[in-house]
N, C-alpha and C positions, 0 to 999 in steps of 0.2 A: 753571674750577676751581673754584669753589664747588658746582657740579651734580654733579662729580666726590665734591670731600670730603662734601658731605654723603650720597650714595649710600653712600661706602666706611664713614663714621662714625658714622651717626646710626639708628641702624633702631628706635628707637622710635615705638610707634604703639598706645599706650593711650590714658588719658584726656585731654583735649588737646592730641592728642598737634600741630597745628598751632602753637597757642601754643609748644610745647615746642622744635620745629624752628624758631621765627620766634627764640628764646632763644639756641639752641647758635650758630644762624647771626651773632648777636649779640657773644656773648661768641669765635667764631672768630675776626671781625672786628676785637679789639683784642686779638690776638694781634700781637706784629715777628716776620715771620718770619724774617730774619736774624738773629736771635740766642735768639730763642723766649722772650722777655718778656711777661710781661700786663700792659700799663696798664691803671688803674683806669676812666678815664674818658676820651674826647675832649675834653671840656672844662676849662677854667678858670673862676673863679670866678663860677659862676652860683651863688647865694645859699641859705644854711639856710633863710634866712627875708629875707623881702625888707627890705632895708632896711637890716639889722641888719650887715652888715659879716664876717660870718661866710660869706665867699666865697675857697675854697681850690682851686690849681693842682692837677688829679686826674689829668695826663696823665703819669705816674710809674707804677711798676713797686712795686706793697706786697706784701712776700711774704703777707699775710692775701689779700688782695683775689684774688692770682691763684692762693692754692693752692685757694679757694672755686670759682673758675672753672674750674682744670682736674680738681678734684674731680666738678661738674658735669660736665664731659665727661666723663672717663671713666666715668660712673657711664652716659652714654650710647654706651660705644661707642668712645669717641675717645682711645688712648694716645699718639699722636705728638706733642700737645700738650707733656702731662706730662712725655715722655722728652725734647725739646726743653729746656722749664724746669730741670728738676732740673741740664743740662749747662749751664746759663748759670748757673742761683744755684750753683754749684759754683767755675765759675771768677768770680762776680764777688766769692764770699766768699774766693777765692783757698785751700777748702778748712778754712776756719777760721768755726767756726760763732761763738766767741768777739767775730768780727770782722764781723757779720751785724748791715746796718742795716735798719733797716724797709721802706724803699724804698729805688728806685735809678732811674736813667735806662735807658731799653731798651737802651743799648750797652751798660750796667755801671760808670755812671759816679757816683761816691758825692756829688759837691757837688750840691746843689740849691739853693743861694742862691736865698733870695727876695725879691723888688722888688717894690714896689707901683708902677702906671702913674696916676699921679695925672690922664693926659691922657686917660684914658676916662673914661664915665660908668656903663659896667655895666651888668647887665641891670636895665631896670627900674630905672635909677639907683642900683641897691645897689652902692654904692664899698665898700672899695676892690679894684682889676682886680689882682691877684696872678700874676707867673708864679715858677716855682719854689716849695719850698714848704722852710718852717724847721723841722719837725715829721721832715726826718729824719734828725734826734739825737738825737731821741728813744728811752728806750725803751718796748717796748712787749714786754712777758712774752705774750703771749698768740699771737705770730709765733710761738711754738715748738709749741705744742701743733697747729695748724693744719698746719704741716709736718711732723711726724708724723702726722697724719689723713691725708691728702693721698697721705704715701710707704706709709701700710698701704691704703690702700683702691689704689693705681696697681701695688703688688706682689700684692695680692689677686685682681687683676683679671687676672695675667697679665702686666706690665710688671718690667722685666729691671731689677736693681737693683746695680752695681758694685762690687766691692771696695771704689774709693774712697767711692762712696753709703754705703754700708754704715758704712765707718768716722765719715764726715763727719755721719752720724745717733748712733752712739756719741757721739761727743762732743759731739752736741747737747745729748742726754741726761744725759751727764755736766757739763752747761754747767746744765740745768735743775734738778740735785741743789739745787744753793748758789742760783742764781738767783731761786726763788721765793719767800725769803724776803724777797725785798727791794722796794719799792716802784718802780712805774712808771706811766708818762702813760698808760697802757690806749689802749685804743680810741677811746678820747672824744679821743686827743692832746690833752689839755688843756698849756696852756701856762703854767704856773707849778709849787710844788713837787710831786713825784712824791707817788704815794699810794697804798694800799694797795687794789685793786681786786678784787671777788669773778672778774669775770669772766675777770681777768689770774691768779690763783689758780687757777680752774677749766681754763683752758689748759694751765697746768701736769702739772695733772694728769691730763691727755688726754696731754700729750708723756710721761709717763713712763709710763703706762697700755699708750699703744702701743709703746713700748720693750722690753717688757716682752712684748707679743703679739707685737713681732715678735723679737725673739730667743728664741719657743720656736715659730715658726715657719720659723727657720736664716736670719733676712734681715739679722738683725747681732747684733751678740760684744756680749759687755760683763758686769759684776756685774749682774750681772738681780737676784740675790736683794739688793743694795742700792736701785735702781731699785724694787720692790715695796716694800720698807719704808719707802722715801720718799714714793710714790706713799699708801700708808695712812697714812702721818702728816698729810698735806697734806688728803687726804681727813678725817682727823679735825678738821686745822684750818677747812675747809670748813661740816663741820655746826656746830663751837662759835661760830664768827666770824664764818664768812659768814650 
């Protein structure tokens, strides 16, 4: 299986080719074939800092991480994983960007209750060991930009976007028009009050910019002038407030 996949899907032979090839195999190994979901990691509770308590369960599908993985594979010439993921995402979100979570189980379940396993010592004594992830209900606006960036790259590489894919992206662009002004927990997944993160705003700009470009290319339809106007307003905010 692996030799066949690699032969058909990874044609890169440039600088550091061996490292690129090994990385591609790892990314492919993180995909869940029955659904097309992509996990962030195969591990739980490896600490960000030894003994500091920031030990999270990453065995789930983050929209951000998955789209970055799929974009990498598309660049290398493999479109099949992105095609499978977009089907999984639409089914999981029931076609409603408004209900999009930042992460899911690979089978699409939304509930990821976080539990601490006090009887386990953790890596090098780093407690607690956790299963589940309490950040699942957070708002992380940067996911919108990551989704649009991946969708544009997929379409530009020759991937097929269905009518329902286009409708989903149109609704996501409309959501971004209003959502970018809101605070969120950001890529850092802070576990206190939401804040206005420049990184999140920048990725909302990416979402609107890619929506305009995809509309101009005929991949989505919608109020392009409004998207462009809001994109420019957001750019002004980034220059003055960011």
